[in-house]
C-alpha positions as CSV (number, residue, x, y, z in Angstrom):
1,M,50.1,89.7,-40.1
2,D,51.5,89.1,-43.6
3,F,55.2,89.5,-44.3
4,I,56.7,90.6,-47.6
5,W,60.0,91.6,-49.3
6,S,61.2,92.5,-52.8
7,K,60.9,89.8,-55.5
8,R,64.5,90.2,-56.4
9,E,66.9,87.4,-55.2
10,N,70.5,87.5,-53.8
11,V,70.4,91.2,-53.1
12,F,72.8,92.8,-50.6
13,N,72.6,96.2,-48.9
14,E,69.0,96.7,-50.1
15,E,66.8,99.4,-48.5
16,L,63.1,99.3,-49.2
17,T,60.7,102.2,-48.4
18,F,57.2,101.2,-47.3
19,N,54.6,104.0,-47.3
20,Y,51.1,104.1,-45.8
21,N,48.7,107.0,-46.4
22,V,46.5,107.5,-43.4
23,N,42.9,107.9,-44.7
24,K,40.9,106.3,-41.9
25,P,40.8,106.5,-38.1
26,C,43.8,104.7,-36.5
27,D,45.8,105.0,-33.3
28,T,48.5,102.2,-33.3
29,L,51.2,100.9,-35.7
30,R,52.4,97.3,-35.2
31,I,55.7,96.8,-36.9
32,V,58.1,93.9,-37.4
33,A,61.1,94.0,-39.8
34,V,64.7,93.1,-40.2
35,D,67.6,93.7,-40.5
36,A,67.1,97.3,-39.4
37,Y,64.2,99.8,-39.7
38,R,63.3,103.4,-39.1
39,V,59.7,104.6,-38.7
40,F,58.7,108.1,-39.8
41,F,55.5,110.0,-39.2
42,D,55.2,112.8,-41.8
43,N,59.0,112.6,-42.4
44,K,59.8,112.9,-38.7
45,L,61.9,110.0,-37.2
46,I,59.8,108.2,-34.6
47,S,61.4,104.8,-33.9
48,Y,64.4,102.7,-34.8
49,G,64.4,98.9,-34.6
50,P,64.1,96.0,-34.4
51,E,64.5,94.6,-30.9
52,R,66.9,91.9,-31.9
53,T,66.3,88.3,-31.3
54,L,67.0,84.8,-32.7
55,K,66.7,84.1,-36.4
56,G,63.2,83.0,-37.2
57,Y,61.7,85.1,-34.4
58,A,60.7,88.7,-34.1
59,R,59.8,91.0,-31.3
60,L,56.7,93.0,-32.0
61,R,56.8,96.8,-31.5
62,E,53.7,98.9,-31.1
63,I,53.9,102.6,-31.7
64,A,51.1,105.1,-31.0
65,I,49.9,107.2,-34.0
66,P,49.0,110.7,-33.0
67,L,46.0,112.5,-34.5
68,G,46.8,114.4,-37.7
69,V,49.5,112.1,-39.0
70,K,49.1,111.8,-42.8
71,V,51.9,109.5,-44.0
72,I,53.6,106.6,-42.2
73,T,56.9,105.6,-43.7
74,V,59.0,102.6,-42.8
75,K,62.5,102.3,-44.2
76,V,64.0,98.8,-43.9
77,V,67.5,97.8,-44.8
78,S,68.7,94.2,-45.5
79,Y,72.5,93.7,-45.4
80,G,72.5,90.3,-47.0
81,L,75.7,89.1,-45.4
82,P,76.8,87.8,-42.0
83,I,77.6,90.5,-39.5
84,L,77.7,90.9,-35.7
85,T,75.0,93.5,-35.5
86,C,72.1,91.1,-36.3
87,A,71.1,87.6,-37.3
88,D,71.9,86.4,-40.8
89,Q,68.5,85.8,-42.2
90,A,66.2,86.5,-45.1
91,P,64.7,90.0,-44.8
92,F,61.0,90.7,-44.1
93,F,58.6,93.5,-43.4
94,G,55.2,93.2,-41.7
95,A,52.8,95.8,-40.3
96,E,49.3,96.4,-39.0
97,I,47.4,99.6,-38.5
98,L,44.9,99.5,-35.6
99,C,42.0,101.5,-34.4
100,G,41.4,100.5,-30.8
101,N,41.8,96.7,-30.8
102,N,40.7,96.3,-34.4
103,V,43.1,95.9,-37.4
104,V,42.0,98.3,-40.1
105,D,44.9,97.7,-42.5
106,G,47.7,95.3,-42.9
107,T,51.0,94.9,-44.7
108,G,49.4,94.9,-48.1
109,A,48.2,98.5,-47.6
110,F,51.8,99.7,-47.7
111,S,53.3,100.7,-51.1
112,C,56.9,99.6,-51.6
113,S,59.7,101.4,-53.5
114,V,63.5,101.9,-53.6
115,D,65.2,105.2,-52.9
116,M,67.6,105.4,-55.9
117,K,69.9,108.1,-54.5
118,K,71.2,105.6,-51.8
119,L,74.1,103.7,-53.5
120,R,74.3,100.0,-52.8
121,S,77.7,98.9,-54.3
122,V,79.9,100.5,-51.6
123,Q,82.4,99.3,-49.0
124,K,81.5,97.9,-45.6
125,Y,81.5,100.4,-42.7
126,S,83.3,97.9,-40.4
127,S,84.1,94.2,-40.2
128,Q,81.2,93.8,-37.7
129,R,78.5,96.0,-39.2
130,G,76.9,96.7,-42.6
131,F,77.7,99.1,-45.4
132,L,78.8,102.6,-45.8
133,E,76.2,105.3,-46.5
134,V,76.8,107.0,-49.8
135,Y,74.1,109.1,-51.6
136,D,73.9,110.6,-55.0
137,Y,71.2,113.3,-55.1
138,S,71.3,113.5,-58.9
139,R,69.4,110.2,-58.6
140,D,66.7,111.7,-56.3
141,Y,63.8,109.5,-57.2
142,F,62.0,106.3,-56.1
143,E,61.3,103.2,-58.2
144,S,58.4,101.0,-57.4
145,V,59.2,97.4,-56.2
146,E,57.3,94.3,-56.8
147,T,57.0,92.3,-53.5
148,V,56.2,88.7,-52.6
149,K,55.1,87.1,-49.4
150,V,57.9,85.6,-47.4
151,S,58.0,83.2,-44.4
152,A,56.5,84.5,-41.2
153,P,58.7,84.7,-38.1
154,I,57.5,83.6,-34.7
155,L,56.2,86.8,-33.0
156,I,57.2,87.4,-29.4
157,D,56.7,90.4,-27.1
158,G,59.0,93.4,-27.3
159,L,59.9,96.0,-24.7
160,G,58.9,99.0,-26.8
161,D,61.2,101.8,-27.8
162,K,63.2,103.3,-24.9
163,C,64.5,106.2,-27.0
164,R,63.1,109.8,-27.3
165,Y,65.1,110.9,-30.3
166,F,66.2,114.2,-28.8
167,E,68.3,116.4,-31.1
168,E,71.6,118.0,-30.1
169,E,73.5,120.4,-32.3
170,L,77.2,120.2,-32.8
171,S,79.4,123.2,-32.1
172,F,81.3,124.7,-35.0
173,I,85.1,124.7,-34.3
174,G,86.5,126.3,-37.5
175,K,87.2,126.3,-41.2
176,S,90.5,125.4,-42.8
177,V,92.2,124.0,-45.9
178,F,92.4,120.2,-45.5
179,N,95.9,119.0,-45.4
180,G,95.3,115.3,-44.7
181,F,94.9,113.4,-41.5
182,Y,97.6,112.8,-38.9
183,K,97.5,109.1,-39.7
184,I,95.4,106.6,-41.7
185,D,95.2,103.1,-40.2
186,K,94.8,100.1,-42.4
187,L,91.8,97.8,-42.2
188,W,92.8,94.4,-41.0
189,W,89.7,92.9,-42.7
190,E,90.0,94.8,-46.0
191,S,91.6,91.9,-47.9
192,N,89.1,89.3,-46.5
193,A,86.9,88.3,-49.3
194,E,84.0,87.5,-46.9
195,K,84.1,91.0,-45.6
196,K,84.1,92.6,-49.1
197,I,81.0,90.9,-50.5
198,G,79.6,92.9,-53.4
199,V,81.6,96.1,-53.0
200,T,83.4,98.3,-55.4
201,D,86.5,100.2,-54.5
202,Y,84.4,103.2,-53.5
203,I,86.5,104.6,-50.7
204,V,87.0,108.1,-49.6
205,K,90.8,107.6,-49.3
206,R,91.1,107.8,-53.1
207,D,91.0,111.5,-53.3
208,M,89.8,112.9,-50.0
209,L,92.3,111.7,-47.5
210,D,95.3,113.0,-49.4
211,T,95.9,116.7,-49.7
212,I,94.0,118.4,-52.5
213,N,94.4,122.1,-53.2
214,G,91.3,124.0,-52.3
215,L,89.5,121.2,-50.4
216,T,87.7,122.7,-47.4
217,A,87.5,121.2,-43.9
218,L,84.7,122.3,-41.6
219,D,85.2,121.0,-38.0
220,F,82.4,120.4,-35.5
221,S,82.3,118.7,-32.1
222,L,80.1,117.6,-29.2
223,D,81.0,118.0,-25.5
224,G,81.4,114.2,-25.3
225,I,80.7,111.0,-27.2
226,K,77.1,110.6,-28.4
227,T,75.3,107.9,-30.5
228,G,72.6,108.7,-33.0
229,F,71.7,109.6,-36.5
230,F,73.5,112.4,-38.4
231,K,71.3,115.2,-39.4
232,L,72.8,117.8,-41.8
233,K,71.3,120.9,-43.2
234,V,73.3,121.9,-46.3
235,K,72.9,124.8,-48.7
236,T,75.1,125.0,-51.8
237,A,75.1,127.3,-54.8
238,T,77.0,124.7,-56.9
239,K,77.3,121.0,-57.2
240,A,79.0,119.7,-54.0
241,R,80.6,116.6,-52.7
242,V,80.1,116.5,-48.9
243,V,81.9,113.9,-46.8
244,A,81.2,113.7,-43.0
245,V,84.2,112.0,-41.3
246,F,83.7,111.3,-37.7
247,E,85.6,110.0,-34.7
248,E,85.2,109.3,-31.0
249,I,88.6,110.7,-29.8
250,Q,91.7,112.5,-31.0
251,P,94.6,111.0,-29.2
252,D,97.0,113.8,-28.2
253,G,94.9,116.1,-30.4
254,N,95.6,114.0,-33.5
255,W,93.0,112.7,-35.9
256,I,93.7,109.1,-36.8
257,F,91.4,108.0,-39.5
258,R,90.2,104.4,-39.0
259,R,91.6,104.4,-35.4
260,S,89.0,101.8,-34.4
261,C,89.2,99.9,-37.7
262,C,86.1,101.4,-39.2
263,N,85.4,103.5,-42.3
264,D,84.1,106.4,-40.2
265,Y,82.4,108.6,-42.8
266,L,79.3,109.2,-44.8
267,E,79.1,110.8,-48.2
268,W,76.5,112.9,-50.2
269,N,76.9,114.1,-53.8
270,L,74.6,117.1,-54.1
271,P,73.4,119.2,-57.0
272,K,72.8,122.9,-56.3
273,G,70.1,123.4,-53.7
274,E,69.1,123.2,-50.0
275,Y,69.0,119.8,-48.2
276,E,68.1,118.2,-44.9
277,L,70.0,114.9,-44.7
278,L,69.5,112.1,-42.2
279,S,71.7,109.0,-41.9
280,A,70.0,105.6,-42.2
281,E,72.0,104.1,-39.3
282,P,73.2,105.4,-35.9
283,Y,76.9,106.2,-35.4
284,T,79.0,107.1,-32.4
285,F,81.2,110.2,-32.4
286,K,82.4,113.3,-30.7
287,F,84.2,115.0,-33.6
288,V,83.0,115.6,-37.2
289,K,85.0,116.9,-40.0
290,I,83.1,118.0,-43.1
291,L,85.2,117.7,-46.2
292,T,83.9,119.4,-49.4
293,D,85.0,120.7,-52.8
294,A,82.4,123.5,-52.8
295,D,81.5,126.6,-50.8
296,I,78.6,125.3,-48.7
297,E,76.7,126.3,-45.6
298,V,76.2,123.4,-43.2
299,S,75.0,122.7,-39.7
300,I,75.1,119.3,-38.0
301,S,73.1,117.8,-35.2
302,V,72.8,114.3,-33.8
303,V,69.4,112.7,-33.3
304,K,70.3,110.8,-30.2
305,L,69.7,107.0,-29.8
306,Q,69.9,106.3,-26.1
307,N,68.0,104.7,-23.3
308,D,66.0,107.4,-21.6
309,D,64.6,105.2,-18.9
310,E,67.6,105.8,-16.6
311,N,66.0,107.8,-13.8
312,C,66.1,106.0,-10.5
313,V,69.3,107.5,-9.1
314,Q,70.5,111.1,-8.9
315,F,74.1,111.7,-8.1
316,S,75.2,115.2,-7.5
317,G,78.4,116.9,-6.2
318,G,81.7,115.2,-5.7
319,G,83.7,116.9,-8.5
320,V,85.6,114.2,-10.4
321,L,83.4,111.4,-8.9
322,K,80.4,113.1,-10.5
323,E,82.2,113.3,-13.8
324,I,83.0,109.5,-13.7
325,Y,79.4,108.7,-12.6
326,D,77.9,110.7,-15.5
327,S,80.3,109.1,-17.9
328,A,79.1,105.7,-16.7
329,V,75.5,106.8,-17.2
330,N,76.3,108.0,-20.8
331,S,78.0,104.7,-21.6
332,F,75.0,102.7,-20.2
333,R,72.4,104.7,-22.1
334,Q,74.0,104.3,-25.4
335,N,74.7,100.6,-25.0
336,A,71.4,99.4,-23.4
337,L,68.5,99.6,-25.8
338,D,67.0,96.3,-27.0
339,I,70.0,94.2,-25.9
340,F,73.2,94.9,-24.0
341,M,75.8,96.0,-26.5
342,D,79.6,96.1,-26.2
343,C,79.9,99.4,-28.1
344,P,77.3,101.4,-30.0
345,G,79.6,102.3,-32.9
346,R,82.0,99.7,-34.2
347,E,79.8,96.7,-33.5
348,R,76.5,97.2,-31.8
349,A,76.8,93.5,-30.8
350,G,75.5,91.8,-27.7
351,W,78.4,89.9,-26.0
352,L,78.3,87.6,-23.0
353,C,80.6,88.5,-20.1
354,D,80.0,92.2,-20.9
355,S,76.3,91.5,-20.1
356,Y,77.2,90.2,-16.7
357,F,78.3,93.7,-15.7
358,T,75.8,95.7,-17.6
359,G,73.0,93.6,-16.0
360,I,74.1,95.0,-12.6
361,T,73.9,98.5,-14.0
362,E,70.5,98.2,-15.6
363,N,69.0,97.1,-12.2
364,F,70.8,100.0,-10.5
365,F,69.8,102.7,-12.9
366,T,66.2,101.6,-13.7
367,G,65.1,99.3,-10.9
368,K,64.3,96.7,-13.5
369,N,66.1,94.0,-15.6
370,E,63.9,94.1,-18.7
371,I,66.7,94.3,-21.2
372,E,68.7,91.6,-19.4
373,K,65.7,89.3,-19.4
374,N,65.3,89.6,-23.2
375,F,69.0,89.3,-23.7
376,L,69.1,86.0,-21.8
377,E,65.8,84.8,-23.3
378,N,67.4,85.2,-26.8
379,Y,70.0,82.6,-25.8
380,L,67.3,80.3,-24.4
381,L,65.4,80.3,-27.7
382,I,68.3,78.6,-29.4
383,D,67.2,75.1,-30.3
384,T,69.6,72.6,-28.9
385,A,67.1,69.7,-28.5
386,N,69.1,67.4,-30.9
387,Q,72.5,68.2,-29.4
388,D,74.0,66.1,-26.7
389,K,76.5,69.0,-25.9
390,V,76.2,72.7,-26.4
391,H,78.2,75.8,-26.5
392,L,76.5,79.2,-26.9
393,P,77.5,82.0,-29.3
394,M,79.9,84.5,-27.8
395,C,77.7,87.3,-29.0
396,F,74.0,87.1,-29.9
397,P,71.9,87.6,-31.9
398,S,74.5,88.0,-34.6
399,S,76.3,86.1,-37.3
400,A,79.7,85.4,-35.8
401,G,80.5,82.3,-37.9
402,E,82.1,79.3,-36.2
403,T,84.2,81.3,-33.7
404,F,83.1,81.3,-30.1
405,I,84.6,82.0,-26.7
406,P,84.3,79.1,-24.3
407,N,84.9,81.4,-21.3
408,W,81.9,83.5,-22.3
409,V,79.7,80.4,-22.0
410,M,80.8,80.2,-18.4
411,W,79.9,83.8,-17.8
412,F,76.5,83.1,-19.1
413,V,75.9,80.6,-16.3
414,L,77.3,83.1,-13.7
415,E,75.0,85.8,-15.0
416,L,71.9,83.5,-14.7
417,L,72.5,83.3,-10.9
418,E,73.0,87.1,-10.6
419,Y,69.9,87.7,-12.6
420,Y,67.9,85.4,-10.3
421,K,69.3,87.2,-7.2
422,R,68.1,90.6,-8.7
423,T,64.7,89.5,-10.0
424,G,63.6,86.2,-8.3
425,D,62.6,85.0,-11.8
426,G,62.7,81.3,-11.2
427,A,60.8,80.6,-14.4
428,L,63.6,81.8,-16.6
429,I,66.1,79.8,-14.5
430,E,64.1,76.6,-14.8
431,K,63.8,77.3,-18.6
432,A,67.6,77.6,-18.7
433,K,68.3,74.3,-16.9
434,E,68.6,72.0,-19.9
435,K,71.0,74.3,-21.7
436,V,73.1,74.8,-18.5
437,Y,73.5,71.1,-18.1
438,K,74.4,70.7,-21.8
439,I,77.1,73.3,-21.2
440,V,78.4,71.3,-18.3
441,N,78.4,68.2,-20.6
442,Y,80.2,70.2,-23.3
443,F,83.1,71.0,-20.9
444,N,83.4,67.5,-19.7
445,G,85.0,66.6,-23.0
446,F,88.0,68.8,-22.2
447,R,88.8,67.5,-18.7
448,N,92.2,65.9,-18.3
449,E,93.4,63.4,-15.7
450,L,93.4,66.1,-13.0
451,G,89.9,67.3,-13.9
452,L,91.4,70.5,-15.5
453,L,90.2,71.8,-18.8
454,E,92.9,71.4,-21.4
455,N,93.2,72.6,-25.0
456,L,89.9,74.4,-25.1
457,E,88.7,75.1,-28.6
458,S,88.1,78.3,-30.6
459,W,88.9,81.7,-29.0
460,V,90.0,81.3,-25.4
461,F,89.6,84.8,-24.1
462,V,90.7,86.0,-20.6
463,E,91.1,89.8,-21.1
464,W,92.8,92.4,-23.3
465,S,96.3,92.1,-22.0
466,I,99.3,89.8,-22.2
467,C,97.4,87.0,-20.5
468,N,95.5,86.6,-23.8
469,N,98.7,85.9,-25.6
470,A,98.5,82.6,-27.5
471,E,101.4,81.2,-25.4
472,Y,99.5,82.1,-22.2
473,V,96.2,80.5,-23.0
474,K,97.4,77.2,-24.6
475,G,97.4,73.9,-22.8
476,V,95.8,74.3,-19.4
477,N,94.8,77.9,-19.0
478,F,94.3,78.6,-15.3
479,P,92.1,81.7,-15.4
480,S,89.7,79.7,-17.6
481,N,89.8,76.8,-15.1
482,M,89.2,79.1,-12.2
483,L,86.1,80.5,-14.0
484,Y,85.1,76.9,-14.8
485,A,85.2,76.0,-11.1
486,K,83.0,79.0,-10.2
487,M,80.6,78.0,-13.0
488,L,80.2,74.5,-11.5
489,E,79.6,76.1,-8.1
490,T,77.0,78.3,-9.7
491,V,75.2,75.4,-11.2
492,D,74.9,73.9,-7.7
493,A,73.6,77.3,-6.4
494,L,71.0,77.3,-9.2
495,Y,69.8,73.7,-9.2
496,G,71.2,72.1,-6.1
497,D,73.9,69.8,-7.5
498,I,76.3,68.8,-4.7
499,E,78.3,66.6,-7.1
500,L,79.3,69.6,-9.2
501,K,80.1,71.6,-6.1
502,E,82.5,68.8,-5.0
503,Q,84.0,68.7,-8.5
504,A,84.6,72.4,-8.3
505,K,86.5,71.9,-5.0
506,M,88.7,69.2,-6.5
507,L,89.3,71.4,-9.5
508,K,90.5,74.3,-7.3
509,D,92.8,72.0,-5.4
510,A,94.3,70.9,-8.7
511,I,94.7,74.5,-9.8
512,I,96.6,75.4,-6.6
513,K,98.8,72.3,-6.9
514,V,99.9,72.9,-10.4
515,S,99.7,76.7,-10.8
516,F,100.5,78.2,-7.5
517,D,104.2,78.5,-6.3
518,G,103.4,80.1,-3.0
519,N,103.7,83.6,-4.4
520,Y,101.7,83.8,-7.6
521,F,99.5,81.7,-9.9
522,A,100.9,81.0,-13.3
523,D,98.6,81.6,-16.3
524,N,99.1,78.2,-17.8
525,A,100.7,74.8,-17.9
526,V,101.7,72.7,-20.9
527,R,102.9,69.2,-21.6
528,V,106.6,68.6,-21.4
529,D,107.4,65.0,-22.3
530,G,103.8,64.2,-21.5
531,K,103.9,65.7,-18.0
532,L,101.8,68.8,-17.2
533,T,104.3,71.5,-16.4
534,R,103.8,75.0,-15.0
535,C,104.9,77.8,-17.2
536,D,106.9,79.7,-14.6
537,D,107.5,82.8,-16.8
538,H,103.8,83.2,-17.7
539,L,102.6,85.4,-14.9
540,S,99.9,88.1,-15.1
541,E,98.2,90.4,-12.7
542,T,94.8,89.4,-14.1
543,C,95.4,85.7,-13.3
544,Q,95.7,86.6,-9.7
545,Y,92.4,88.5,-9.8
546,Y,90.7,85.4,-11.3
547,A,92.0,83.4,-8.4
548,L,90.5,85.8,-5.9
549,F,87.3,86.5,-7.8
550,T,86.5,82.8,-8.1
551,K,87.7,82.1,-4.6
552,T,90.1,79.5,-5.9
553,I,92.2,80.8,-3.0
554,C,90.9,82.4,0.1
555,D,94.1,83.0,2.0
556,S,94.1,86.5,3.6
557,I,97.9,86.9,3.3
558,Y,97.8,86.2,-0.4
559,T,94.8,88.5,-0.8
560,A,96.5,91.4,0.9
561,K,99.6,90.8,-1.1
562,I,97.8,91.0,-4.4
563,I,95.7,94.0,-3.5
564,D,98.6,95.9,-2.1
565,E,101.2,95.1,-4.7
566,F,99.1,95.5,-7.9
567,G,96.3,97.8,-9.2
568,P,96.2,101.0,-11.2
569,L,97.9,103.1,-8.4
570,N,101.0,100.9,-8.4
571,P,103.9,100.7,-10.9
572,V,104.0,97.7,-13.3
573,K,105.6,94.8,-11.6
574,E,108.6,93.3,-13.4
575,N,108.0,90.0,-15.2
576,I,104.3,90.1,-14.4
577,G,101.9,91.2,-17.1
578,K,99.8,94.3,-16.3
579,S,96.0,94.1,-16.2
580,N,93.7,96.0,-18.5
581,V,90.3,97.5,-17.8
582,F,88.4,94.7,-19.5
583,I,88.1,92.7,-17.4
584,G,91.1,92.5,-15.0
585,Y,90.5,95.8,-13.1
586,Y,86.8,95.2,-12.9
587,L,87.4,91.8,-11.3
588,R,89.7,93.7,-8.9
589,F,86.9,96.2,-8.1
590,M,84.5,93.3,-7.4
591,I,87.1,91.9,-5.0
592,L,87.6,95.2,-3.3
593,K,83.8,95.6,-2.9
594,E,83.6,92.2,-1.2
595,M,86.5,93.3,1.1
596,N,84.6,96.5,2.0
597,D,87.7,98.5,0.8
598,Y,85.6,101.4,-0.4
599,D,88.2,104.1,-0.2
600,R,90.5,102.1,-2.4
601,I,87.7,101.6,-5.0
602,I,87.2,105.3,-5.2
603,D,90.9,106.2,-5.4
604,E,91.6,103.6,-8.1
605,A,88.4,104.5,-10.0
606,V,89.6,108.2,-10.1
607,K,93.0,107.1,-11.4
608,L,91.5,104.9,-14.1
609,F,88.4,106.7,-15.2
610,A,88.9,110.4,-14.6
611,P,90.9,110.9,-17.8
612,M,88.3,109.1,-19.8
613,A,85.5,111.2,-18.2
614,K,87.3,114.4,-19.0
615,E,88.2,113.4,-22.6
616,T,84.9,111.8,-23.9
617,K,82.3,111.7,-21.0
618,T,82.1,108.0,-21.6
619,L,84.1,105.0,-20.4
620,W,86.4,102.9,-22.6
621,E,87.1,99.3,-23.6
622,N,90.8,99.6,-22.7
623,D,92.9,101.8,-20.5
624,S,94.0,103.7,-23.7
625,P,92.1,105.1,-26.6
626,S,93.0,102.1,-28.9
627,A,89.5,100.7,-29.5
628,S,86.0,101.7,-28.5
629,C,85.8,104.7,-26.2
630,N,82.2,103.9,-25.3
631,H,81.7,100.5,-23.8
632,G,78.6,99.2,-22.0
633,F,80.2,96.9,-19.4
634,A,82.2,99.8,-18.0
635,S,79.1,101.5,-16.7
636,V,79.0,99.2,-13.7
637,I,81.6,101.5,-12.1
638,A,78.7,103.9,-11.3
639,C,77.2,101.2,-9.0
640,L,80.6,100.6,-7.3
641,I,81.3,104.3,-6.8
642,T,77.9,105.0,-5.4
643,E,78.0,102.1,-2.9
644,S,81.6,103.1,-1.9
645,V,80.7,106.7,-1.3
646,I,77.7,105.7,0.9
647,K,79.7,103.2,2.9
648,S,83.0,105.1,3.2
649,D,83.6,107.1,6.3
650,K,85.2,110.0,4.3
651,K,83.1,113.0,3.4
652,R,83.2,113.7,-0.3
653,G,80.6,116.4,-0.9
654,V,78.2,114.0,-2.6
655,E,74.4,113.8,-2.4
656,I,72.7,110.6,-3.8
657,K,69.0,110.2,-4.2
658,F,67.3,106.9,-4.9
659,N,63.7,106.5,-6.1
660,Y,62.6,103.0,-7.1
661,G,58.9,103.8,-6.6
662,K,58.9,103.2,-2.9
663,G,59.7,106.6,-1.7
664,E,62.8,108.7,-2.0
665,E,66.0,107.9,-0.1
666,I,68.7,110.5,0.3
667,F,72.4,110.0,1.3
668,R,74.9,112.7,1.9
669,R,78.7,112.1,2.3
């Protein structure tokens, strides 16, 4: 397979269109391209890719070509700057047309052109993703592009496309005169030169977010948050500017533009006529507001991008439990495609730690761990042969710069063991061994005289709450050390290393000695006149959950105290920082599961997640709508609720059916 791209150099936000006219028998398209591509058969969207992996590699996708297809079109976009969505690498396109097992045409049979109506010099959509989509249909033509051969990636197997691209129409809410948004949030990254590479000041705020006499607003909505491609049908008798502003949630009924720090809109400038418009990238939304300066007819649908393999469990009945379960399903389906993502809108990035929880969910919903295997394999492809020590990227494959989260490296090791328990895939575990021991070696460089990690570098992340305050994580951070001890125990479980198991025991003893005052663990300790001193006023609920989750302490009295005094059903405790959903309360749920406290899991899940399920039919990153309202890790609550319903003695009017290919099992409670 040959690989090509345009001859031009140093080009950002460049989309090329590759066309192949079918004039001979064929049945399969093989496709490889980056940074992102869409495949069309006779102008119908068939597939979105790629299946992301390490820079220099590519996962091959095969797509069946039905009889009667006349034109195959592949649109490939290259962002040309570092982002979290994908690896920072030179773009490429490669393809083969097959008939049976024979290649009948290759990359060279595709013509290449640029769609001139898509503008390139525009602002970024978000700090983590690529560029805004702005189209000028007065430039509705294509220009041919000269291509050159480029370096070939190493081809590896892909999973295939898990999406079916079902279309769902949005409901029309009403028409009004636009009087501005309730609030317009600033972009924290707007003044960062690295984030503004190559852009003009093309931003809708200039004249669309302030009140303009006569500007029309047409409002649409879905019944919950969905992810997919915008599809608009527009009819206008005059020249029209059409801006589709979108949002996941309206807190207290108020539309806050850039609530999640994204430029959440697309724009089309249209001459008189009728149009069918499709976005180039997927977005995540529940609400859409069409702003226009003309009298137009418009309908909107979303071509859904979601994992349609979720089919091994059927959960029915249960009222609010069913709503929470379905919201977990929706969150999983939109965040588990080629890799496990944190959120399908703002970032579309694959973060460690999140993946620990989403891996549980994939196995539960599908009976497989295909995505998790590829997710972990991506990390194992990183070449560390010439490094004595190693830390892994916090999210991958992406371009996150020099910043990394040392805690997330520990979660990687923990996930390896859980993956092995689910799959028995000893080959992957053995393949990971060298990297795991380099991780161990990396952390050895931060151990102090007590064996505690001190002054970890880069972004020490515990969770989204006060316990991530800079004053709480500096010096010796105890949640990080608790996780480190569990990581060492995990290495022993994976590879039989009794020395590391003993090191973990001594580490836990040191944590208890310095951090625990008989009532609570403090979050950190710092040096005072050279002596390591407990920060008595740095106390968080989440730190106590880390202590229990990692079994740093196994005292039943302490355990009962923490479980009974804290949690979402209890008021905030004075002078002790409250937990957030990610990840404090999920650690609590894991602890409750181990305690067989199933009724408490259900009661607390209802308290936390029922409002989310009602509002968006997805589960959120935080306990408030301050960030992503569609987060992949949160889907694990479906597994916890299901097990709790089955094992609880209470009747809840629920029927659960399992079918993992070995016959159907039915449970009623």
